[in-house]
C-alpha positions as MATLAB code, in Angstrom:
seq = 'MSVEFGNTGKIVPKRFTLDEIQEASDNMSGFCLACGSERESCEPDARRYKCEDCGRHLVFGAEEIVLMGYVKS';
ca = [
       2.769  -10.095    5.831;
       2.610  -12.464    3.314;
       1.853  -11.710   -0.945;
      -1.682  -13.140   -1.835;
      -1.555  -14.494   -5.452;
      -4.943  -15.214   -7.593;
      -5.501  -17.736   -9.662;
      -3.861  -16.293  -12.990;
      -0.429  -15.845  -11.370;
      -0.803  -12.049  -10.731;
      -0.901  -10.316   -6.763;
      -3.743   -9.478   -5.249;
      -3.644   -5.880   -3.737;
      -4.065   -5.483   -0.341;
      -7.090   -3.237    0.914;
      -6.825   -0.626    4.178;
      -9.585    1.212    5.825;
      -9.986    4.183    6.490;
      -8.380    4.512    9.959;
      -5.466    2.838    8.279;
      -5.252    5.503    5.569;
      -5.996    8.628    7.894;
      -3.083    7.610   10.275;
      -0.707    7.020    7.271;
      -1.629   10.056    5.687;
      -0.964   11.767    9.396;
       2.430   10.280    9.371;
       3.516   10.912    5.634;
       3.773    6.994    5.294;
       2.493    4.675    2.263;
       1.698    1.066    2.043;
       2.674   -2.355   -0.068;
       0.314   -3.495   -2.628;
       1.535   -6.753   -2.621;
       2.703   -7.520    1.548;
       0.876   -4.742    3.458;
       3.626   -3.422    5.293;
       3.898    0.041    5.777;
       6.835    2.748    4.484;
       7.952    6.206    6.785;
       8.688    9.072    4.723;
       6.302    8.468    1.664;
       4.910   11.244   -0.533;
       0.660   11.357   -0.419;
       0.725   10.752   -4.589;
       4.289    8.393   -3.832;
       3.739    5.633   -6.791;
       6.174    2.212   -7.081;
       8.757    3.304   -3.860;
      10.600    0.298   -3.335;
       9.123   -1.694   -0.570;
      12.013   -2.857    2.259;
       9.937   -6.308    3.628;
       9.144   -7.761    0.563;
      11.471   -5.738   -2.354;
       8.476   -5.139   -4.566;
       8.112   -1.719   -6.456;
       4.501   -1.556   -4.505;
       4.483    1.014   -2.298;
       1.906    3.852   -2.422;
       0.973    7.209   -0.846;
      -1.950    6.579    1.551;
      -3.807    9.340   -0.534;
      -3.069    7.746   -3.901;
      -4.344    4.114   -2.634;
      -7.547    5.968   -1.432;
      -7.436    7.303   -5.137;
      -6.907    3.954   -6.669;
      -9.816    2.224   -4.869;
      -8.039    0.016   -2.142;
      -9.777    0.856    1.163;
     -11.945   -1.542    2.510;
     -15.809   -0.500    2.864;
];
C-alpha cells in the first residue's frame, strides 16, 4: 500500500474496519498507520513499531488503533 500525504505534507493515517481490527487482535497483529500493512507479533498496546514495508515507525497494536479512533464507521 502507498502512503498518503495531506495538503500540509503530513501523513494521512489509514483507517481500519472493525473486522480487520478483530482479526488482528485475534492474531496478535497490528497495522501501520502510514501504509496500512499488517505486522505480526504485535502486542495489543504496541506503539510506534517499525513497519517492515515502508520503514516508518507507525505500527500500532489493534486495540491501540481502536483507542486512537482510527476505525472506519
